PDB file of N, CA, C, O and CB in Angstrom:
ATOM      1  N   ILE A   1       0.990  -1.227  -0.167  1.00  0.00           N
ATOM      2  CA  ILE A   1       0.178   0.156   0.056  1.00  0.00           C
ATOM      3  C   ILE A   1       0.907   1.363   0.089  1.00  0.00           C
ATOM      4  O   ILE A   1       1.777   1.511   0.947  1.00  0.00           O
ATOM      5  CB  ILE A   1      -0.548   0.178   1.324  1.00  0.00           C
ATOM      6  N   HIS A   2       0.621   2.388  -0.873  1.00  0.00           N
ATOM      7  CA  HIS A   2       1.319   3.483  -0.854  1.00  0.00           C
ATOM      8  C   HIS A   2       0.720   4.496   0.253  1.00  0.00           C
ATOM      9  O   HIS A   2      -0.472   4.788   0.342  1.00  0.00           O
ATOM     10  CB  HIS A   2       1.344   4.015  -2.236  1.00  0.00           C
ATOM     11  N   CYS A   3       1.757   4.979   1.080  1.00  0.00           N
ATOM     12  CA  CYS A   3       1.666   5.845   2.103  1.00  0.00           C
ATOM     13  C   CYS A   3       2.230   7.238   1.983  1.00  0.00           C
ATOM     14  O   CYS A   3       3.455   7.116   1.949  1.00  0.00           O
ATOM     15  CB  CYS A   3       2.202   5.253   3.108  1.00  0.00           C
ATOM     16  N   LEU A   4       1.960   8.235   1.919  1.00  0.00           N
ATOM     17  CA  LEU A   4       2.686   9.656   1.772  1.00  0.00           C
ATOM     18  C   LEU A   4       3.291  10.063   3.288  1.00  0.00           C
ATOM     19  O   LEU A   4       4.014  11.052   3.409  1.00  0.00           O
ATOM     20  CB  LEU A   4       1.483  10.935   1.197  1.00  0.00           C
ATOM     21  N   SER A   5       3.027   9.442   4.125  1.00  0.00           N
ATOM     22  CA  SER A   5       3.608   9.651   5.525  1.00  0.00           C
ATOM     23  C   SER A   5       4.383   8.838   6.352  1.00  0.00           C
ATOM     24  O   SER A   5       4.052   7.671   6.143  1.00  0.00           O
ATOM     25  CB  SER A   5       2.754   9.857   6.243  1.00  0.00           C
ATOM     26  N   PRO A   6       5.219   8.911   7.153  1.00  0.00           N
ATOM     27  CA  PRO A   6       5.726   7.550   8.079  1.00  0.00           C
ATOM     28  C   PRO A   6       4.412   7.345   9.185  1.00  0.00           C
ATOM     29  O   PRO A   6       4.335   6.268   9.776  1.00  0.00           O
ATOM     30  CB  PRO A   6       7.492   7.924   9.110  1.00  0.00           C
ATOM     31  N   ALA A   7       3.579   8.214   9.392  1.00  0.00           N
ATOM     32  CA  ALA A   7       2.829   7.838  10.443  1.00  0.00           C
ATOM     33  C   ALA A   7       1.710   7.026   9.885  1.00  0.00           C
ATOM     34  O   ALA A   7       1.238   6.170  10.634  1.00  0.00           O
ATOM     35  CB  ALA A   7       2.389   8.993  11.232  1.00  0.00           C
ATOM     36  N   TYR A   8       1.166   7.168   8.580  1.00  0.00           N
ATOM     37  CA  TYR A   8       0.129   6.497   7.830  1.00  0.00           C
ATOM     38  C   TYR A   8       0.720   5.060   7.643  1.00  0.00           C
ATOM     39  O   TYR A   8       0.041   4.034   7.609  1.00  0.00           O
ATOM     40  CB  TYR A   8      -0.225   7.264   6.406  1.00  0.00           C
ATOM     41  N   ALA A   9       2.126   5.132   7.521  1.00  0.00           N
ATOM     42  CA  ALA A   9       2.756   3.913   7.105  1.00  0.00           C
ATOM     43  C   ALA A   9       2.465   2.769   8.340  1.00  0.00           C
ATOM     44  O   ALA A   9       1.918   1.669   8.265  1.00  0.00           O
ATOM     45  CB  ALA A   9       4.425   4.221   6.827  1.00  0.00           C
ATOM     46  N   ARG A  10       2.993   3.409   9.381  1.00  0.00           N
ATOM     47  CA  ARG A  10       2.776   2.644  10.974  1.00  0.00           C
ATOM     48  C   ARG A  10       1.295   2.138  11.081  1.00  0.00           C
ATOM     49  O   ARG A  10       0.954   1.054  11.555  1.00  0.00           O
ATOM     50  CB  ARG A  10       3.031   3.843  12.417  1.00  0.00           C
ATOM     51  N   GLU A  11       0.547   3.016  10.610  1.00  0.00           N
ATOM     52  CA  GLU A  11      -0.940   2.702  10.938  1.00  0.00           C
ATOM     53  C   GLU A  11      -1.678   1.484  10.059  1.00  0.00           C
ATOM     54  O   GLU A  11      -2.660   0.782  10.299  1.00  0.00           O
ATOM     55  CB  GLU A  11      -1.779   4.086  10.680  1.00  0.00           C
ATOM     56  N   MET A  12      -0.661   1.567   8.821  1.00  0.00           N
ATOM     57  CA  MET A  12      -1.403   0.488   7.555  1.00  0.00           C
ATOM     58  C   MET A  12      -0.541  -0.819   8.194  1.00  0.00           C
ATOM     59  O   MET A  12      -1.112  -1.902   8.321  1.00  0.00           O
ATOM     60  CB  MET A  12      -0.925   0.942   5.382  1.00  0.00           C
ATOM     61  N   ILE A  13       0.723  -0.662   8.546  1.00  0.00           N
ATOM     62  CA  ILE A  13       1.572  -1.973   8.959  1.00  0.00           C
ATOM     63  C   ILE A  13       0.776  -2.508  10.221  1.00  0.00           C
ATOM     64  O   ILE A  13       0.573  -3.716  10.345  1.00  0.00           O
ATOM     65  CB  ILE A  13       3.319  -1.613   9.384  1.00  0.00           C
ATOM     66  N   SER A  14       0.338  -1.606  11.135  1.00  0.00           N
ATOM     67  CA  SER A  14      -0.254  -2.020  12.378  1.00  0.00           C
ATOM     68  C   SER A  14      -1.790  -3.106  12.056  1.00  0.00           C
ATOM     69  O   SER A  14      -2.125  -4.118  12.671  1.00  0.00           O
ATOM     70  CB  SER A  14      -0.623  -0.444  13.254  1.00  0.00           C
ATOM     71  N   MET A  15      -2.367  -2.540  11.072  1.00  0.00           N
ATOM     72  CA  MET A  15      -3.513  -3.147  10.325  1.00  0.00           C
ATOM     73  C   MET A  15      -3.317  -4.144   9.484  1.00  0.00           C
ATOM     74  O   MET A  15      -4.263  -4.447   8.756  1.00  0.00           O
ATOM     75  CB  MET A  15      -4.135  -2.306   9.620  1.00  0.00           C
ATOM     76  N   GLY A  16      -2.167  -4.825   9.386  1.00  0.00           N
ATOM     77  CA  GLY A  16      -1.711  -6.057   9.090  1.00  0.00           C
ATOM     78  C   GLY A  16      -1.175  -6.332   7.315  1.00  0.00           C
ATOM     79  O   GLY A  16      -1.142  -7.402   6.708  1.00  0.00           O
ATOM     80  N   PHE A  17      -0.762  -4.798   6.769  1.00  0.00           N
ATOM     81  CA  PHE A  17      -0.071  -4.631   5.762  1.00  0.00           C
ATOM     82  C   PHE A  17       1.267  -5.208   5.781  1.00  0.00           C
ATOM     83  O   PHE A  17       1.941  -4.995   6.790  1.00  0.00           O
ATOM     84  CB  PHE A  17      -0.066  -3.431   5.541  1.00  0.00           C
ATOM     85  N   ASP A  18       1.734  -5.858   4.895  1.00  0.00           N
ATOM     86  CA  ASP A  18       2.943  -6.401   4.793  1.00  0.00           C
ATOM     87  C   ASP A  18       3.920  -5.582   3.567  1.00  0.00           C
ATOM     88  O   ASP A  18       5.143  -5.460   3.500  1.00  0.00           O
ATOM     89  CB  ASP A  18       2.666  -7.957   4.513  1.00  0.00           C
ATOM     90  N   LEU A  19       3.071  -5.200   2.857  1.00  0.00           N
ATOM     91  CA  LEU A  19       4.097  -4.190   1.939  1.00  0.00           C
ATOM     92  C   LEU A  19       3.791  -2.935   1.732  1.00  0.00           C
ATOM     93  O   LEU A  19       2.874  -2.737   0.936  1.00  0.00           O
ATOM     94  CB  LEU A  19       4.295  -4.582   0.598  1.00  0.00           C
ATOM     95  N   VAL A  20       4.320  -1.983   2.244  1.00  0.00           N
ATOM     96  CA  VAL A  20       4.115  -0.503   2.547  1.00  0.00           C
ATOM     97  C   VAL A  20       5.308   0.453   2.159  1.00  0.00           C
ATOM     98  O   VAL A  20       6.461   0.483   2.588  1.00  0.00           O
ATOM     99  CB  VAL A  20       3.857  -0.343   4.073  1.00  0.00           C
ATOM    100  N   THR A  21       4.680   1.214   1.225  1.00  0.00           N
ATOM    101  CA  THR A  21       5.769   2.358   0.809  1.00  0.00           C
ATOM    102  C   THR A  21       5.577   3.742   1.361  1.00  0.00           C
ATOM    103  O   THR A  21       4.528   4.305   1.675  1.00  0.00           O
ATOM    104  CB  THR A  21       5.787   2.564  -0.733  1.00  0.00           C
ATOM    105  N   VAL A  22       6.609   4.096   1.404  1.00  0.00           N
ATOM    106  CA  VAL A  22       6.554   5.632   2.186  1.00  0.00           C
ATOM    107  C   VAL A  22       7.158   6.563   1.158  1.00  0.00           C
ATOM    108  O   VAL A  22       8.251   6.454   0.603  1.00  0.00           O
ATOM    109  CB  VAL A  22       7.539   5.760   3.756  1.00  0.00           C
ATOM    110  N   GLY A  23       6.128   7.607   0.996  1.00  0.00           N
ATOM    111  CA  GLY A  23       6.428   8.366  -0.176  1.00  0.00           C
ATOM    112  C   GLY A  23       6.292   7.928  -1.472  1.00  0.00           C
ATOM    113  O   GLY A  23       6.126   6.761  -1.826  1.00  0.00           O
ATOM    114  N   SER A  24       6.383   9.088  -2.296  1.00  0.00           N
ATOM    115  CA  SER A  24       6.138   8.676  -3.673  1.00  0.00           C
ATOM    116  C   SER A  24       7.479   9.059  -4.548  1.00  0.00           C
ATOM    117  O   SER A  24       8.369   9.696  -3.984  1.00  0.00           O
ATOM    118  CB  SER A  24       4.757   9.436  -4.249  1.00  0.00           C
ATOM    119  N   ASP A  25       7.609   8.710  -5.786  1.00  0.00           N
ATOM    120  CA  ASP A  25       8.686   8.865  -6.337  1.00  0.00           C
ATOM    121  C   ASP A  25       8.908  10.494  -6.686  1.00  0.00           C
ATOM    122  O   ASP A  25      10.017  11.028  -6.710  1.00  0.00           O
ATOM    123  CB  ASP A  25       8.685   7.924  -7.464  1.00  0.00           C
ATOM    124  N   ILE A  26       7.610  11.192  -6.956  1.00  0.00           N
ATOM    125  CA  ILE A  26       7.977  12.784  -7.111  1.00  0.00           C
ATOM    126  C   ILE A  26       8.171  13.531  -5.909  1.00  0.00           C
ATOM    127  O   ILE A  26       8.725  14.631  -5.921  1.00  0.00           O
ATOM    128  CB  ILE A  26       6.898  13.559  -7.829  1.00  0.00           C
ATOM    129  N   ARG A  27       7.666  12.889  -4.687  1.00  0.00           N
ATOM    130  CA  ARG A  27       7.923  13.756  -3.282  1.00  0.00           C
ATOM    131  C   ARG A  27       9.360  13.451  -3.013  1.00  0.00           C
ATOM    132  O   ARG A  27      10.035  14.391  -2.593  1.00  0.00           O
ATOM    133  CB  ARG A  27       6.908  13.275  -1.858  1.00  0.00           C
ATOM    134  N   ILE A  28       9.912  12.351  -3.177  1.00  0.00           N
ATOM    135  CA  ILE A  28      11.492  11.928  -2.921  1.00  0.00           C
ATOM    136  C   ILE A  28      12.392  12.872  -3.816  1.00  0.00           C
ATOM    137  O   ILE A  28      13.117  13.751  -3.351  1.00  0.00           O
ATOM    138  CB  ILE A  28      11.823  10.220  -3.383  1.00  0.00           C
ATOM    139  N   LEU A  29      12.270  12.616  -4.988  1.00  0.00           N
ATOM    140  CA  LEU A  29      12.858  13.905  -6.161  1.00  0.00           C
ATOM    141  C   LEU A  29      12.634  15.241  -5.466  1.00  0.00           C
ATOM    142  O   LEU A  29      13.659  15.709  -4.970  1.00  0.00           O
ATOM    143  CB  LEU A  29      11.877  14.000  -7.829  1.00  0.00           C
ATOM    144  N   THR A  30      11.670  15.864  -5.339  1.00  0.00           N
ATOM    145  CA  THR A  30      11.298  16.924  -5.084  1.00  0.00           C
ATOM    146  C   THR A  30      11.973  17.550  -3.624  1.00  0.00           C
ATOM    147  O   THR A  30      12.387  18.696  -3.448  1.00  0.00           O
ATOM    148  CB  THR A  30       9.913  16.771  -5.175  1.00  0.00           C
ATOM    149  N   SER A  31      11.944  16.371  -2.603  1.00  0.00           N
ATOM    150  CA  SER A  31      13.097  16.645  -1.543  1.00  0.00           C
ATOM    151  C   SER A  31      14.378  17.034  -1.567  1.00  0.00           C
ATOM    152  O   SER A  31      15.053  17.925  -1.050  1.00  0.00           O
ATOM    153  CB  SER A  31      13.304  15.785  -0.984  1.00  0.00           C
ATOM    154  N   ALA A  32      14.571  15.953  -2.448  1.00  0.00           N
ATOM    155  CA  ALA A  32      16.430  15.976  -2.767  1.00  0.00           C
ATOM    156  C   ALA A  32      16.846  17.140  -3.785  1.00  0.00           C
ATOM    157  O   ALA A  32      18.010  17.511  -3.939  1.00  0.00           O
ATOM    158  CB  ALA A  32      17.057  14.334  -3.654  1.00  0.00           C
ATOM    159  N   THR A  33      15.694  17.687  -4.486  1.00  0.00           N
ATOM    160  CA  THR A  33      16.349  18.823  -5.128  1.00  0.00           C
ATOM    161  C   THR A  33      16.151  20.160  -4.481  1.00  0.00           C
ATOM    162  O   THR A  33      16.912  21.113  -4.648  1.00  0.00           O
ATOM    163  CB  THR A  33      15.900  18.919  -6.485  1.00  0.00           C
ATOM    164  N   VAL A  34      15.359  20.164  -3.929  1.00  0.00           N
ATOM    165  CA  VAL A  34      15.026  21.437  -2.680  1.00  0.00           C
ATOM    166  C   VAL A  34      15.994  21.367  -1.812  1.00  0.00           C
ATOM    167  O   VAL A  34      16.504  22.466  -1.599  1.00  0.00           O
ATOM    168  CB  VAL A  34      13.619  21.326  -1.737  1.00  0.00           C
ATOM    169  N   ALA A  35      16.702  19.999  -0.891  1.00  0.00           N
ATOM    170  CA  ALA A  35      17.778  20.087  -0.565  1.00  0.00           C
ATOM    171  C   ALA A  35      19.151  20.482  -1.268  1.00  0.00           C
ATOM    172  O   ALA A  35      19.870  21.369  -0.808  1.00  0.00           O
ATOM    173  CB  ALA A  35      17.758  19.222  -0.177  1.00  0.00           C
ATOM    174  N   ALA A  36      19.454  19.779  -2.387  1.00  0.00           N
ATOM    175  CA  ALA A  36      20.309  20.458  -3.416  1.00  0.00           C
ATOM    176  C   ALA A  36      20.521  21.687  -3.307  1.00  0.00           C
ATOM    177  O   ALA A  36      21.571  22.183  -2.899  1.00  0.00           O
ATOM    178  CB  ALA A  36      19.899  20.360  -4.587  1.00  0.00           C
ATOM    179  N   LEU A  37      19.228  22.468  -3.777  1.00  0.00           N
ATOM    180  CA  LEU A  37      19.310  23.913  -4.132  1.00  0.00           C
ATOM    181  C   LEU A  37      19.814  24.612  -2.869  1.00  0.00           C
ATOM    182  O   LEU A  37      20.632  25.531  -2.889  1.00  0.00           O
ATOM    183  CB  LEU A  37      17.877  24.521  -4.625  1.00  0.00           C
ATOM    184  N   GLU A  38      19.265  24.105  -1.786  1.00  0.00           N
ATOM    185  CA  GLU A  38      19.510  24.932  -0.521  1.00  0.00           C
ATOM    186  C   GLU A  38      21.156  24.694  -0.427  1.00  0.00           C
ATOM    187  O   GLU A  38      21.757  25.732  -0.150  1.00  0.00           O
ATOM    188  CB  GLU A  38      18.538  24.329   0.974  1.00  0.00           C
ATOM    189  N   ALA A  39      21.735  23.883  -0.551  1.00  0.00           N
ATOM    190  CA  ALA A  39      23.079  23.526  -0.045  1.00  0.00           C
ATOM    191  C   ALA A  39      23.960  24.545  -1.157  1.00  0.00           C
ATOM    192  O   ALA A  39      24.949  25.133  -0.719  1.00  0.00           O
ATOM    193  CB  ALA A  39      23.435  21.641  -0.139  1.00  0.00           C
ATOM    194  N   VAL A  40      23.633  24.689  -2.327  1.00  0.00           N
ATOM    195  CA  VAL A  40      24.118  25.221  -3.464  1.00  0.00           C
ATOM    196  C   VAL A  40      23.918  26.809  -3.048  1.00  0.00           C
ATOM    197  O   VAL A  40      24.770  27.654  -3.321  1.00  0.00           O
ATOM    198  CB  VAL A  40      23.320  24.650  -4.845  1.00  0.00           C
ATOM    199  N   ARG A  41      22.922  27.053  -2.488  1.00  0.00           N
ATOM    200  CA  ARG A  41      22.556  28.615  -2.257  1.00  0.00           C
ATOM    201  C   ARG A  41      23.339  29.019  -1.233  1.00  0.00           C
ATOM    202  O   ARG A  41      23.946  30.082  -1.360  1.00  0.00           O
ATOM    203  CB  ARG A  41      21.047  28.960  -1.881  1.00  0.00           C
ATOM    204  N   SER A  42      23.480  28.188   0.062  1.00  0.00           N
ATOM    205  CA  SER A  42      23.970  28.810   1.308  1.00  0.00           C
ATOM    206  C   SER A  42      25.648  28.850   1.179  1.00  0.00           C
ATOM    207  O   SER A  42      26.327  29.324   2.090  1.00  0.00           O
ATOM    208  CB  SER A  42      23.417  27.887   2.684  1.00  0.00           C
TER     209      SER A  42
END
């Protein structure tokens, strides 16, 4: 099951789901890009 937050992932695991993903490709790529830009600009 796809989860967009760690809290929701924990909830789904507690409900018995075995395959849980945290985040999505676009969210992970966006976060990495923002972090890289902040590092370059500082």
